[in-house]
C-alpha positions as CSV (number, residue, x, y, z in Angstrom):
1,M,6.9,8.2,-23.9
2,P,3.9,8.2,-21.5
3,N,3.1,4.9,-19.9
4,Q,1.2,2.9,-22.5
5,N,0.4,0.1,-20.1
6,N,-2.5,2.0,-18.5
7,P,-5.5,3.4,-20.5
8,P,-6.5,7.0,-20.0
9,N,-8.9,6.3,-17.2
10,Q,-6.5,4.1,-15.2
11,A,-4.5,5.2,-12.2
12,Q,-0.8,5.2,-12.4
13,I,1.2,4.1,-9.3
14,V,4.8,4.8,-8.4
15,Y,7.0,4.2,-5.4
16,F,10.3,6.1,-5.3
17,S,13.0,7.1,-3.0
18,H,12.7,10.8,-2.3
19,G,16.2,11.6,-1.0
20,G,17.5,13.4,2.0
21,G,15.3,16.3,3.1
22,P,15.7,19.3,0.7
23,L,19.1,18.2,-0.6
24,P,17.9,17.3,-4.1
25,I,16.7,20.9,-4.6
26,L,19.9,22.3,-3.0
27,G,22.2,20.8,-5.6
28,D,23.7,18.0,-3.5
29,P,26.0,15.9,-5.7
30,S,24.9,12.6,-4.2
31,H,21.4,13.3,-5.5
32,Q,22.4,13.8,-9.2
33,A,20.9,10.5,-10.4
34,M,17.7,11.0,-8.5
35,V,17.3,14.6,-9.8
36,K,17.7,13.4,-13.4
37,F,15.2,10.6,-12.7
38,M,12.6,12.9,-11.2
39,D,13.0,15.4,-14.1
40,Q,12.4,12.7,-16.6
41,L,9.7,10.7,-14.8
42,P,6.7,12.7,-16.1
43,S,7.6,11.8,-19.6
44,R,6.8,8.2,-18.7
45,L,3.4,9.1,-17.3
46,R,0.2,10.6,-18.6
47,K,-0.5,13.9,-16.9
48,P,-2.9,13.1,-14.0
49,E,-5.9,15.0,-12.9
50,A,-4.8,14.7,-9.3
51,I,-1.8,13.4,-7.3
52,L,-2.2,11.4,-4.1
53,V,1.0,11.0,-2.1
54,I,1.5,8.5,0.7
55,S,4.3,10.1,2.6
56,A,6.8,8.4,4.9
57,H,6.8,11.6,7.0
58,W,3.3,11.5,8.3
59,E,1.9,9.0,10.8
60,E,-1.6,9.1,12.4
61,S,-3.7,6.8,14.5
62,A,-6.3,6.9,11.7
63,A,-5.7,7.2,8.0
64,T,-5.7,11.0,7.5
65,L,-6.0,13.0,4.4
66,L,-5.0,16.6,3.7
67,A,-8.2,18.4,2.9
68,S,-7.2,22.0,2.5
69,P,-8.0,23.7,-0.8
70,A,-4.6,25.5,-0.7
71,P,-2.1,23.5,1.5
72,S,0.7,25.5,3.2
73,M,4.3,24.4,3.3
74,F,5.4,22.1,6.2
75,Y,9.2,22.2,6.5
76,D,9.6,19.0,8.4
77,Y,13.4,19.1,8.5
78,Y,16.0,21.1,10.4
79,G,19.6,22.2,10.2
80,F,19.6,23.1,6.5
81,P,20.5,26.5,4.9
82,E,18.0,29.3,4.9
83,E,17.0,28.6,1.3
84,A,15.6,25.2,2.3
85,Y,12.9,27.1,4.2
86,E,12.0,29.3,1.3
87,I,11.1,26.4,-1.0
88,N,7.5,26.9,-2.2
89,Y,5.2,24.5,-4.0
90,P,1.8,26.2,-4.4
91,A,-0.2,23.4,-5.9
92,P,-3.9,23.4,-5.1
93,G,-5.3,20.8,-2.8
94,S,-8.3,18.6,-3.6
95,P,-10.8,18.6,-0.8
96,E,-13.4,16.7,-2.9
97,L,-11.0,13.8,-3.6
98,A,-9.8,13.8,0.0
99,D,-13.4,13.5,1.2
100,R,-14.1,10.7,-1.3
101,I,-11.0,8.7,-0.2
102,A,-11.9,9.1,3.4
103,K,-15.4,7.7,2.8
104,L,-13.9,4.9,0.7
105,L,-11.6,3.9,3.5
106,I,-14.3,4.0,6.1
107,K,-16.5,1.9,3.8
108,N,-13.6,-0.7,3.9
109,N,-13.5,-0.6,7.7
110,I,-10.4,1.6,7.9
111,P,-10.8,4.6,10.3
112,A,-10.2,7.8,8.4
113,R,-10.4,11.5,8.9
114,L,-9.6,14.8,7.2
115,D,-7.0,17.4,8.2
116,H,-7.7,20.9,7.0
117,E,-4.6,22.5,8.6
118,R,-1.5,20.4,7.9
119,G,0.6,21.5,4.9
120,F,2.6,19.6,2.3
121,D,5.6,17.9,3.9
122,H,8.8,17.3,2.0
123,G,7.8,13.8,1.0
124,L,5.5,15.6,-1.4
125,F,6.9,19.0,-2.2
126,I,10.5,18.0,-2.9
127,P,9.8,15.3,-5.6
128,L,6.8,17.2,-7.1
129,K,8.8,20.4,-7.4
130,M,11.1,18.4,-9.7
131,M,8.4,16.4,-11.5
132,Y,5.8,19.1,-12.0
133,P,7.4,22.5,-11.3
134,Q,4.3,24.3,-12.6
135,A,2.5,23.1,-9.5
136,D,-0.7,23.1,-11.6
137,I,-2.0,19.6,-10.6
138,P,-4.2,19.2,-7.5
139,A,-2.3,17.3,-4.8
140,L,-3.0,15.8,-1.5
141,Q,-1.4,13.5,1.1
142,L,-2.5,10.3,2.9
143,S,-0.8,9.4,6.2
144,L,0.7,6.2,7.3
145,L,-0.9,4.4,10.2
146,R,0.7,4.7,13.6
147,G,2.2,1.4,14.7
148,L,3.5,0.7,11.2
149,N,1.8,-2.6,10.9
150,P,2.5,-4.1,7.4
151,A,-0.8,-5.9,7.1
152,A,-2.7,-2.6,7.9
153,H,-0.9,-0.9,5.1
154,I,-1.7,-3.8,2.7
155,A,-5.3,-3.3,3.7
156,L,-5.0,0.4,3.0
157,G,-3.8,-0.4,-0.5
158,H,-6.7,-2.8,-1.1
159,A,-9.2,-0.1,-0.1
160,L,-7.6,2.3,-2.6
161,R,-8.3,-0.1,-5.5
162,E,-11.6,1.6,-6.1
163,L,-9.5,4.5,-7.4
164,L,-7.8,2.4,-10.1
165,H,-10.2,3.6,-12.8
166,E,-9.5,7.3,-12.3
167,N,-6.8,9.4,-13.9
168,I,-4.8,10.0,-10.8
169,L,-1.2,9.5,-9.9
170,V,-0.6,7.6,-6.7
171,I,2.9,8.1,-5.2
172,G,4.5,6.1,-2.4
173,S,7.1,8.6,-1.3
174,G,9.7,6.9,0.9
175,F,13.2,5.5,0.5
176,S,14.1,1.9,-0.2
177,F,17.2,2.3,2.0
178,H,16.8,4.3,5.1
179,N,19.5,3.7,7.7
180,M,20.5,7.2,8.8
181,R,23.7,6.0,10.5
182,E,24.9,4.3,7.4
183,F,24.5,7.2,4.9
184,F,28.0,8.3,4.0
185,R,29.7,6.0,6.6
186,Q,31.5,3.9,4.0
187,G,32.3,6.8,1.6
188,R,31.1,7.4,-1.9
189,D,30.5,4.4,-4.1
190,A,31.8,2.0,-1.4
191,P,30.4,-1.6,-1.8
192,D,27.5,-2.4,0.4
193,P,26.5,-6.1,-0.2
194,A,24.0,-6.0,2.6
195,N,22.1,-3.2,1.0
196,D,22.4,-4.8,-2.4
197,A,20.8,-8.0,-1.1
198,F,17.8,-6.1,0.1
199,Q,17.4,-4.0,-3.0
200,D,17.7,-7.2,-5.1
201,W,15.0,-8.8,-2.9
202,L,12.7,-5.8,-3.4
203,I,13.1,-6.0,-7.2
204,E,12.4,-9.7,-7.3
205,V,9.4,-9.5,-5.1
206,C,7.8,-6.4,-6.8
207,T,8.6,-7.4,-10.4
208,G,8.9,-11.2,-10.4
209,P,6.4,-13.9,-11.4
210,H,4.6,-14.2,-8.1
211,S,0.9,-14.3,-7.6
212,Q,-0.5,-11.1,-6.0
213,A,-1.3,-13.1,-2.8
214,A,2.3,-14.4,-2.6
215,R,3.7,-10.9,-3.3
216,E,1.7,-9.4,-0.5
217,Q,2.7,-12.1,1.9
218,L,6.3,-11.5,1.1
219,V,6.2,-7.8,1.8
220,T,4.0,-8.3,4.9
221,N,6.9,-10.4,6.2
222,W,9.5,-8.0,4.9
223,E,11.6,-8.3,8.1
224,K,12.6,-11.8,6.9
225,A,14.2,-10.4,3.8
226,P,18.1,-10.3,3.6
227,S,19.5,-7.3,5.6
228,A,16.0,-6.0,6.2
229,R,16.6,-4.3,9.5
230,Y,20.0,-3.0,8.4
231,C,18.2,-1.2,5.5
232,H,15.2,-0.2,7.6
233,P,15.9,0.1,11.4
234,R,12.4,1.8,11.3
235,E,10.1,0.9,8.4
236,E,8.2,4.2,7.8
237,H,10.1,4.8,4.5
238,L,9.3,1.3,3.2
239,L,5.6,1.2,4.1
240,P,4.4,3.5,1.2
241,L,5.7,0.7,-1.1
242,L,3.3,-1.8,0.6
243,V,0.3,0.5,0.0
244,C,1.3,0.9,-3.7
245,L,1.9,-2.8,-4.3
246,A,-1.4,-3.8,-2.7
247,M,-3.3,-1.1,-4.6
248,A,-1.8,-2.0,-8.0
249,D,-2.7,-5.7,-7.8
250,K,0.0,-6.6,-10.5
251,P,3.7,-6.8,-11.0
252,A,5.8,-3.6,-11.1
253,T,8.5,-2.4,-13.4
254,T,11.8,-1.2,-12.0
255,I,12.3,2.4,-13.2
256,F,15.3,3.5,-11.0
257,D,18.2,1.5,-9.6
258,D,21.0,3.9,-8.7
259,S,22.7,5.7,-5.9
260,I,21.1,8.4,-3.6
261,L,23.1,9.7,-0.7
262,D,25.8,7.2,-1.7
263,K,23.4,4.2,-1.1
264,R,21.7,2.1,-3.7
265,A,18.0,2.8,-3.9
266,V,15.2,1.7,-6.3
267,A,11.8,2.9,-7.6
268,F,8.9,1.0,-9.2
269,L,6.1,1.8,-11.5
270,W,2.8,0.0,-11.9
């Protein structure tokens, strides 16, 4: 069933864990739960007129938006089979929306610019190839801000609130656990209480009965959460969540809580 919580002219916002590079597309067994989730996620959503992805794999000194009318593919991974570099996702871009968002950010005192050359990175093309394989919905990306300051990404989300009354899908594409050394270290389905503690904290903060101000304060200080730096030695895969949470201005619903790459990961819908 499409999401009934948002009227037709209301943006839908989701943060999810996008898996390891191209592995979800290549049939990796540790991504089975994620692939099933991605396949079914559009049935929970209204079909949007455009998709805006905040990707963990793009950092710039100013908030930067893809503005090509036909973005190329940017294979921002290495060491995979040849077929990983033949994946194609020919969705159109949306230069008009990119320009409007850049102006919106500048109006809110956030430096912004357009990039007409960069292509879709795998934070966009891997999940969207599963969600919307027809590639018929205009898509664009918004970068993270270099320095990875949590408060700056909360401010980015606040600035995007002016898009809440448009039929767009905003995706925070990251990973709620992203410690590369720990993936596979303990073996399949091995207990990881440290990760569990952090995922439980995320669920409580994002879905619990907090005021929006309290929720934003908690995620701004995310390093104080249980096992925070164990789960995120570097926080680029967490920060798309902060943008989504701040933009949504309401509690989330947990829509995924399962294993990816043999580690527990979560996803949220607003």
